[in-house]
C-alpha positions in Angstrom: -5.4 -34.9 17.2 -3.6 -33.7 20.2 -3.3 -29.7 20.5 0.2 -28.6 19.5 2.1 -25.1 20.1 2.9 -24.4 16.6 5.3 -21.0 15.2 3.9 -19.5 12.1 6.4 -16.9 11.0 5.2 -14.7 8.2 1.7 -15.2 9.5 0.6 -11.5 8.1 1.4 -13.0 4.8 -1.2 -14.6 2.4 0.0 -18.1 3.1 0.7 -17.8 6.7 -2.7 -15.8 7.9 -4.5 -18.6 5.9 -2.5 -21.4 7.6 -2.7 -19.7 11.0 -6.6 -19.6 10.8 -6.6 -22.8 9.5 -4.3 -24.2 12.4 -6.9 -22.4 15.1 -10.2 -23.9 13.6 -8.3 -27.6 14.2 -7.4 -26.7 17.7 -4.1 -25.9 17.6 -2.2 -22.9 19.8 -0.7 -20.5 17.1 2.3 -18.3 18.0 1.9 -15.7 15.1 5.5 -13.5 13.8 5.4 -11.0 11.3 7.2 -7.9 10.7 4.7 -6.1 8.5 7.3 -5.0 6.2 6.2 -2.3 3.0 6.9 -4.7 0.4 3.0 -4.5 -0.5 0.0 -2.9 1.2 0.5 -3.2 4.9 -3.6 -2.6 5.4 -4.0 -5.7 3.8 -1.9 -7.8 6.1 -3.1 -5.9 9.0 -6.7 -7.0 7.6 -5.6 -10.5 7.3 -4.5 -10.6 10.9 -8.1 -9.6 12.0 -9.6 -12.0 10.1 -7.3 -14.5 11.9 -7.6 -13.1 15.0 -11.7 -13.3 14.6 -11.5 -17.0 13.9 -10.1 -17.9 17.1 -13.1 -18.4 19.2 -11.2 -18.9 22.4 -8.7 -15.8 21.9 -6.4 -17.5 24.0 -5.0 -19.8 21.0 -3.5 -16.9 19.3 -0.8 -14.8 19.9 0.8 -12.1 17.4 4.3 -10.6 17.3 5.6 -7.9 15.3 9.5 -8.2 14.6 11.7 -10.0 11.9 13.3 -13.2 11.8 16.6 -11.7 11.6 16.3 -10.4 15.0 17.8 -13.5 16.7 17.5 -12.2 20.3 13.9 -11.8 20.1 13.1 -14.7 18.1 15.5 -16.9 20.9 13.4 -15.1 23.7 9.8 -16.0 22.0 10.8 -19.7 21.4 11.6 -19.5 25.4 8.5 -18.5 26.3 6.1 -20.3 24.2 8.3 -23.6 23.2 6.3 -24.5 20.5 6.7 -27.8 18.9 6.6 -27.0 15.2 7.6 -24.6 13.2 6.1 -22.9 9.8 8.7 -20.8 8.4 6.9 -18.8 5.9 8.6 -15.5 6.6 10.4 -14.1 3.8 11.0 -11.4 1.3 9.1 -12.6 -1.8 9.0 -11.6 -5.5 11.6 -12.3 -8.5 11.5 -9.1 -10.0 11.9 -7.0 -6.6 15.8 -9.1 -5.9 17.0 -7.5 -8.9 16.3 -3.8 -7.1 16.7 -4.7 -3.3 19.1 -7.7 -3.2 19.9 -7.2 0.4 16.7 -7.3 1.5 16.5 -11.3 0.2 20.0 -11.8 1.7 18.9 -10.8 5.2 15.7 -12.1 5.5 15.6 -15.5 3.2 19.6 -16.4 4.2 20.2 -14.8 7.8 17.0 -14.7 9.1 16.1 -18.7 8.0 19.8 -19.3 9.6 18.4 -18.1 12.8 15.5 -20.2 12.2 17.4 -23.3 12.1 19.6 -22.5 14.9 16.2 -21.8 16.9 15.2 -25.7 16.0 18.4 -26.6 16.9 18.5 -25.0 20.3 14.7 -25.3 21.3 14.4 -29.2 20.8 11.6 -28.5 17.5 9.8 -31.9 16.5 9.0 -30.5 13.1 10.0 -27.6 10.8 8.2 -27.0 7.5 9.3 -24.0 5.6 8.8 -22.8 1.9 10.8 -23.0 -0.6 9.1 -22.2 -4.5 8.9 -23.3 -7.7 11.6 -20.7 -8.5 14.3 -23.2 -8.0 13.7 -25.1 -11.1 14.9 -22.1 -12.7 16.5 -22.6 -16.2 15.2 -26.3 -16.2 12.6 -26.6 -19.1 11.8 -30.3 -19.0 8.1 -30.1 -17.3 6.4 -31.4 -15.3 8.8 -30.6 -12.7 9.9 -33.2 -10.4 11.8 -33.3 -7.2 14.5 -35.1 -8.5 15.3 -32.1 -11.8 18.4 -30.3 -11.4 18.0 -27.0 -9.5 21.2 -25.4 -10.1 20.5 -22.6 -12.7 18.6 -20.3 -10.8 17.2 -17.2 -12.9 17.1 -14.7 -10.1 18.5 -14.2 -6.7 14.9 -15.0 -5.0 15.2 -18.6 -6.7 18.9 -18.8 -5.4 18.1 -17.8 -1.9 15.1 -20.7 -1.8 17.7 -23.2 -2.9 20.1 -22.1 -0.3 17.5 -22.7 2.6 16.5 -26.3 1.1 20.5 -27.1 1.5 20.7 -25.1 4.8 17.6 -27.1 6.3 19.2 -30.4 4.9 22.6 -29.8 6.7 20.9 -29.0 9.8 18.7 -32.4 9.6 21.4 -34.4 9.2 23.8 -32.5 12.0 21.1 -32.3 14.6 18.5 -35.1 13.7 15.7 -32.0 13.0 13.0 -33.4 10.7 12.5 -30.8 8.1 10.3 -30.7 4.8 10.6 -27.9 2.4 7.6 -27.0 0.0 7.9 -26.0 -3.4 5.1 -24.0 -4.3 3.6 -23.0 -7.3 1.7 -20.1 -8.4 -0.6 -19.5 -5.1 -4.0 -17.5 -5.6 -7.5 -17.1 -3.8 -8.9 -14.5 -1.3 -6.5 -12.5 0.6 -4.1 -13.2 -2.3 -0.8 -11.0 -2.9 -1.0 -7.7 -4.5 2.0 -8.2 -6.8 0.8 -11.3 -8.3 -1.2 -12.0 -11.6 -4.3 -12.7 -10.5 -5.0 -9.7 -8.1 -3.1 -7.4 -10.4 -4.9 -8.3 -13.4 -8.3 -8.3 -11.6 -7.7 -5.0 -10.2 -6.5 -3.9 -13.6 -9.6 -5.0 -15.8 -12.4 -3.8 -12.9 -10.8 -0.1 -13.4 -10.4 -0.5 -17.1 -6.6 0.2 -17.2 -4.1 -2.0 -19.2 -2.7 -5.4 -17.8 1.0 -6.0 -18.7 1.2 -9.5 -20.3 4.8 -10.5 -20.5 6.4 -12.7 -23.1 3.6 -11.7 -25.2 1.4 -14.0 -23.5 3.8 -17.0 -24.6 3.5 -18.4 -21.0 2.4 -21.2 -18.6 1.8 -21.3 -14.9 0.9 -23.7 -12.5 -2.2 -21.6 -10.5 -2.8 -23.5 -7.0 -5.4 -22.6 -4.8 -4.9 -21.2 -1.2 -7.2 -24.1 0.5 -4.7 -26.7 -1.0 -1.8 -25.2 -0.5 -2.7 -24.8 3.3 -4.4 -28.6 3.7 -0.6 -29.9 2.0 1.1 -27.6 4.7 -1.0 -28.8 7.6 -0.3 -32.5 7.0 3.4 -31.7 6.6 3.4 -30.6 10.1 1.6 -33.2 11.3 4.1 -35.9 9.5 7.6 -34.9 9.8 10.2 -36.0 7.9 12.2 -39.2 8.1 15.3 -40.5 6.9 15.3 -43.0 3.5 16.0 -46.5 4.5 16.8 -47.4 0.9 19.4 -44.2 0.4 22.0 -45.2 -2.0 25.2 -43.6 -1.2 27.4 -44.6 -4.0 24.0 -43.1 -6.3 22.5 -40.8 -4.4 19.2 -38.7 -5.8 17.6 -35.6 -5.2 14.6 -37.2 -4.0 15.7 -39.1 -0.9 17.8 -38.7 1.8 19.9 -40.2 4.8 18.9 -37.1 7.0 15.1 -36.6 7.9 14.6 -34.3 5.4 12.3 -33.8 2.3 11.3 -31.6 -0.5 7.9 -31.9 -2.3 6.4 -29.7 -4.9 3.0 -28.4 -4.1 1.3 -27.3 -7.4 -2.3 -28.3 -9.0 -0.5 -30.2 -11.7 -2.6 -28.5 -14.8 -0.5 -25.5 -16.2 -2.6 -22.9 -17.7 -1.6 -20.6 -20.5 -1.6 -16.7 -19.5 -3.8 -15.8 -22.0 -6.1 -18.5 -21.4 -6.1 -17.5 -17.5 -7.0 -13.8 -18.4 -9.7 -15.0 -20.4 -11.5 -17.0 -17.6 -11.1 -13.6 -15.8 -12.9 -11.6 -18.6 -15.8 -14.1 -18.5 -16.2 -13.9 -14.9 -15.8 -10.2 -14.5 -18.1 -9.9 -17.7 -15.3 -7.0 -18.7 -12.9 -7.7 -21.4 -9.0 -6.7 -20.3 -6.9 -4.0 -22.5 -3.4 -6.0 -23.1 -0.4 -4.4 -23.5 2.2 -6.9 -24.4 5.7 -6.6 -23.0 8.9 -8.8 -23.7 10.1 -11.2 -21.0 11.4 -9.7 -17.8 14.9 -10.9 -16.2 14.4 -13.4 -13.8 10.8 -15.0 -15.0 10.3 -18.6 -16.0 8.2 -18.9 -19.3 6.5 -22.1 -17.9 5.9 -24.0 -14.2 3.9 -27.3 -13.8 4.4 -29.3 -10.8 4.3 -33.5 -10.9 3.2 -33.8 -7.3 3.1 -37.7 -7.1 5.9 -37.4 -4.4 3.4 -35.2 -2.3 0.4 -37.5 -2.5 2.1 -40.8 -1.4 3.3 -38.6 1.3 0.5 -37.2 2.6 -2.7 -38.8 0.9 -3.7 -35.4 -0.3 -3.6 -33.8 -3.9 -4.2 -30.2 -4.9 -7.4 -30.4 -7.1 -9.8 -26.8 -7.0 -10.7 -26.1 -10.0 -9.3 -22.7 -12.1 -12.5 -21.3 -12.5 -14.0 -22.2 -9.0 -11.1 -20.4 -7.5 -11.2 -17.6 -9.3 -14.6 -17.1 -9.0 -14.1 -17.4 -5.0 -11.3 -14.9 -5.2 -13.3 -12.2 -7.2 -16.0 -12.4 -5.0 -13.7 -11.8 -2.1 -11.8 -9.1 -4.1 -15.2 -6.9 -4.7 -16.0 -7.3 -1.2 -12.6 -6.1 0.3 -12.6 -3.5 -2.1 
C-alpha cells in the first residue's frame, strides 16, 4: 500500500495516539496535532506521545504540533506546509457530564474547530476525511441495537448534539465540495492508554486503591465495550476506502444510511453489550479484589444502554470488532499496573 501523508488531530488522545502509532507502523507519514488541554492528566497524554514517537523507527515520519483546531491560521499553515491527503479528526472536547459544566469548550472545539477542519478539506483538496462521531448521538432512542438508520434527533447532552452537528456539517461539505467523508460512531472504547474519565480506568483505579466506585442508575445499565485495537483497525480501513455516493439513493424516500453525497456514517462497536455489574465482576475477578460499590441515581445526559449494529461497517471494510471483553480487560489491567 502506498505511503500517505495523514493528519491526525487529537493525536495525544486515547484513540488518536493508538491510530498514529498504527499508521507509522504501516509505513505512513503522520502529522500529529493536539492542544494537550487539561481536561484530564496531561502527563498521560505526553506519555502517549512518547510511546508514538518511540514506535517510529525512521524518526522522520512523525511530526507533532501543539495547538488547537480552533486556531484556523495555524491549521492552514500546517496543511500548506505538509499537504496531507487524508485527515482523521479525533480532536474534540470529550465527555458527557463535563458538557453540563463547561458548554463553551464543546462549542469551540466540536463546532468551531470542526468547521475549520471542513474548510481546510475544501481549500486543500483533501482526498478523504474520517472524523469521530459518537454513540451518544442515539440519545433518547431505546430501540437496540442501534442502527445507522435510527432517529438521532433527541440528544441527551450538548456533547451528543455537537457530534450530531458534525455529521450534518460534514454531509453538507461532502455534497457542496465533493469531499469524501466518513463519520464513525464510537461505542465505549477501552484498552491500554485509556481515558481516566471512563469506567474501566475509574473502576480499576478505585478497586486497586480500595476506594468506593460510583455505580450510576443502581447498576441498571448496558454498555457496548469496544477494544482499542478493533477501533484502530476500523479507522485505518476507512482511511484507505473513501466514502462514495450511493447509486441507489431515493430522493422521494430518503433514508439515513445512504446519501447523494460521498458521505458515510458507521457504528464501531463490539455488538455485545455488557451489564455494568457484570463488567465490574470481570474486573474483580481479574484483579482478585472486591469492589466497594456506591450505588447512585442516573446522571443527567447518560444513556441507559448502548449496543451497536455493525453490519454496515462489516459490509464496507470487511472487518468486525471482535475482541472478547475479558481478554481486553486483562491487557488493560496489565498496562495499568505497569504504567502506574
